[in-house]
N, C-alpha and C positions, 0 to 999 in steps of 0.2 A: 727642627731636632728638640726633643726634649731631653733637659738632661737629668735624670733620674739618679736621686741619690735617697739614702737611707735616713728614716727619721731619726733622731736623736734625744730622748726622753731627758729629761731634769729628774724626774723621779721615776724610775721603771717601773711599771705597775699597779703605779698608782690611779687609783679611780676616787671619785666624790658619790657618796651617797644621800641622798636628799631623802627626809623622812617625810611621812604623812601631815605632820603636826608642823612641816616647813622648816624643821633644824636640819642641819647635815652636817658630814664627816668624812675623813679622808680615809680610806684603808686601803690595804695593798693587795692587788689580785694577783692570785696563784692559781695557772689551770691544774685541776686533777683528775681530767676525766682518763687520764691513761690508754692513750690512743695503743692501737692495736698497728697502724702505720702512722708514722709522722707526718707522711705527704711532701709538697713542695713549700718552702716557705714563700712569703710575696715578697721582694727585696731586690735590693740593687742588681745582685746578682743573679736574679733571674732574667729581668729584664736585657742586663748584660747578652746573656747567654741566646735569648731570644733576637737580638738584634744581630748578633754575629751569625745567627744560624740564617737568617732572613738575608742580611747584606745591603748592599745600597740599591735602594729604585730609584735612584739617578745621581748624576754629576753634582758633589757637594763640597762646600767651602767652610773651613774650619779657619776662625781668626786669633791671632797671637800677636799680644802687643808688649810692651816693657811696662803699660800701664795696666794689664789687666790683671786678674784671679784666678787661680785655680782652684780657689774654694767657691766664691760666688761667681766666676762666671761661666756663661753657657758655650762660648765659643761663636758669638756671632759678630758682626762688626761692630754693634753699639756694646757689647760685653764680652770683649775676649777673654782668652786665657794667658795668664803669665808666661807658662812656659812650654818650649815645642812637643814636650814629652808626653804633655796632658792632652795635646791637640792628635798627638797620634794615640794614644789610647782611647779616646771617645772613638774612634773610627772603628765600625766591625772590620775582620781580616776579610771576610769576604765582598767583592769590591763589584760583584754580577758585571763586570766588566764597562764599570764606571770609571771617573776619574774621581779621588780622592784631594781634593787641593788645601793646602794649609798655606794661607797667606801670614806672613811673618812681616811685623813692623819691624822698623830700624832698630840696631841695637845689639848688644853684646849679653848673649845669654849663657850662663856658666854651665851647661851640661852637654853632655854626649849622647847626640839623637841617636837614635836605634830605630832604622825599619824593618821588620822584620814582618816573615809569613803572610802577608796579604798575595791575595791569589785574584786571578780572573779582572785585572784592571793593574790602573799605574797611578801612584800617590806624587802629585806635584809639590812641591814647595815652590814659593810663588813670592812676590810681596810690589811695592811700587817700584817701577823700573828705575835701575842705579842702588837701590837702599842697601846699604853697606849693612850686613848681617853677620856676626862674629857669633861661633859654638866653639867648644873645646873639642869635640870629637866627632864622626860621623862614621854611622853601622850601616851597610845595606845588605840582609841576611834573607835570600829565597824569595825576591820580590823586585818589584819594578820601580824604579824611584826618580824623576824628572826634575832638574832644577831650573826655573824660569827666572827672567828679570834680573834677581837680585845680585849683588856682588856679596859672595860668600868667601868668608875667612875660616877657617880652621885652625886650632890649636896643638896642643902637643900631643893629645889622642890621635890625631890624625885621621886620614880617611881609610875604612877599609872595607871592603865587598867583596862576600863569598857565597858559598852554596848555590852556584846557580842566578846571584843575586844580579840585577841592572841597574845601571846610574847613568844618566844621559844630562849635558847641559844643553838646552835651547836659546837661551840670550844672555844668560850669567856666567860669571867671570869666577873662577876657584881661586882664591890664594892659600897653601897650606906652610905654617910658620911656626918653626921649633919643636917638630914632631922627629922623632929619631928616625923611624919610620914612618916616612909620611903619608905613601899611598900604596897600599899593597891589595891584590886583586889573589883570590884562591879559591879552588875547587870550581872549575865552571863559570867564574864571575866574569860579568863582559861591562867594559866601559866605554861611553862615546863623550869626548870632550869637542863640543867642534866650535867653542869661544877661545876660552886659554885657561890655562894652569899653569901657577906660579908657586915655585915649591923653594923654601928658604930653609937653610941651617938644618936640614935632615942628615944629620951626623953618619948613619949606616947608609941606609940606602932611600933615596929620594922615590925611586917609583920601583918597586916590585912586582910582577906578575908570572904566578906560579901554577903548576898545577892543570893545563887544561884552560887556564882564563883567554880571554880575547881585551886587547886595549887598543883605542883608535884616537890619539892625542893631537890636537893641533896648538900649535903656539905653546910650547913647552919653553920654560923659561924659568930665572932663579937664581941664586949662589950662595956659596956656603955650603955642598953639600958633598958627601962622602961618595958613594957610589950613584952616578945618576939615572941610569936606566939597568935591572937587571931582569934576565928572562930566563925561566926554566920553565920547558916542556910547555910551551907557551906560544902567543902569538901577539907582536904588538908593532902598530903602526905609528911612525912618526912623522908628523908634520911641521915644516919650520921649528926647529929643536934648537934651541937657545940656552938650554940647560948648562950650569955652568959646576963641574962637579970635579973631585980630584981623579977619580976613576969615571970616565963618561959614559962606556955599556960593558955590560957583561951578557952574553947571550950564551944559556948551559942548556943544549941540547933542546933550542926553540927557535923560534924564525923571527927574525926584528928586520923592518923595512923602514928607511929612513927614504924622507923627500924634503929638501928645501932646506938653507941655512946648512947645519954642518952634517946632514944627511947625502 
């Protein structure tokens, strides 16, 4: 993958003129052809637009590391990006039925990660098996995202899934700590946690599933929460629910099914 960047000149428009006698001088070049049609400039924005239209030609992996750089990195394993946001921005929105894999190195990333409007494929967030990755928050909007392998900790911004967004866990565990509303699904969102989800100190609602959304959560646990699970016009399946909360569940015109533990 070529990382296209705009050329930044120290002296924009400056050219060197060498005369027939061998002497030279620097002058400033100014276009004065007064075109009737400006045309399309050849720059990074043009290449990004082309990449977005074409989409992925095959599964691709972009690497992120605490030792990487968003300025000098190109997303390869030997030259990774510094932030997950930069890795997401490097991907075309059209995935062409392929997988876009973001391999995240262990560490704390002080960012709210946003996956939005990727079409015809899945974005996979993974890393070394069991690697601990901490982020401030996570948003999934109108696209499909899967978590593999890593142990993900989400901070005060919590996890939000909306507008038919889909979020799955394959071999990764999730912990959400310190968010007033830890996990929110709205407007046809889908969540499937087949590993474990731990929520601590959600002073308002630990889990809220609303407006035609569906959640299936295995091994829900945690403590210090206000309302445990709130369901409004949606469907929730809980398997082995050990979540501790002042008010365990509220079902408001929805469907809540529990099996195991407190169910």
